[in-house]
C-alpha positions, 0 to 999 in steps of 0.5 A: 522577181524577174519571171513574175514581171515577164509573166505580167507583161505577157499577160497584159500583152495577151489581154491587149491583143485579145481586146484589139482582136475582139473590137476588130471583129465587132467592127467588121460584123457591124459593117455587114457582109463583105462584098467584092463589088465596087462601091457605088460612091465614095460614101458607100463604105463610110459611117452611117451618118455620112452614108445618108448623103449617098442617095443625093450623091447618086442623084447628082451623078444622074443630074449631071448627064441630064442637063446641058454643059454650061447651064446655070442650075440651082439644086435644092435639097432638104439640107439646103433649106437650113443651110446658108447660101454658100454652105455645105449643101451648095459646096457639095453640089458645086463639086459634083457638077463641075461642067455646070454653073451652079448658083446658090438658091438665093438667086431665086428670091433676088429680083435683080439677079438673072434667074438660073436656066434650071432648078433641080429639086431633090426630095422637096417641093418647088414651084415658081411661075417663071419655070416649067416642069421638065421632068419629075419622079418620086424623089426629084423634079427638074424645072426649066426657065420658061421662054419669055 
C-alpha cells in the first residue's frame, strides 16, 4: 500500500508543479516582451489598471521643471473632477511636486481664498478670466495668474 501512496504524492506534486509553471508562463507572456531598459516610472511594469496613470505621472515630472520652486499650483486632471478636494488625485500631485505648494482645486471657487499662481490642466479644459495662458499642448495647459 505504501508504494501506491508515494506514487500518488509524486503525481500530485508533479501536477501542482506543472500547473504553477504553466500559470507562470502565461503571466510572463501576457506582460509582453522582456526588455532590459529602465522603466520610465514606478508604474511602467505594473498592472494595466495602475499603468493607466503613467501619462499623468510623466506629465507631473515635466511640470515640476516648468514651474518655479515654491510656487502655488492647482493641478486639474480628469480624475480630480470626481474626486473630493483632498482625495487621491490631490495626494498624488502633492507627492510628485514636493518643491511646490500644491493646493486643492476648491480654492479656485472660493472667493475668500488667495488664488494660486499657477493652474495646470491635464487632459481637461480650464478657463478663468483671472488667469492667462502660459503654455498649451494637445494634452495640457498651464495658466498663470494675471497681474492685477
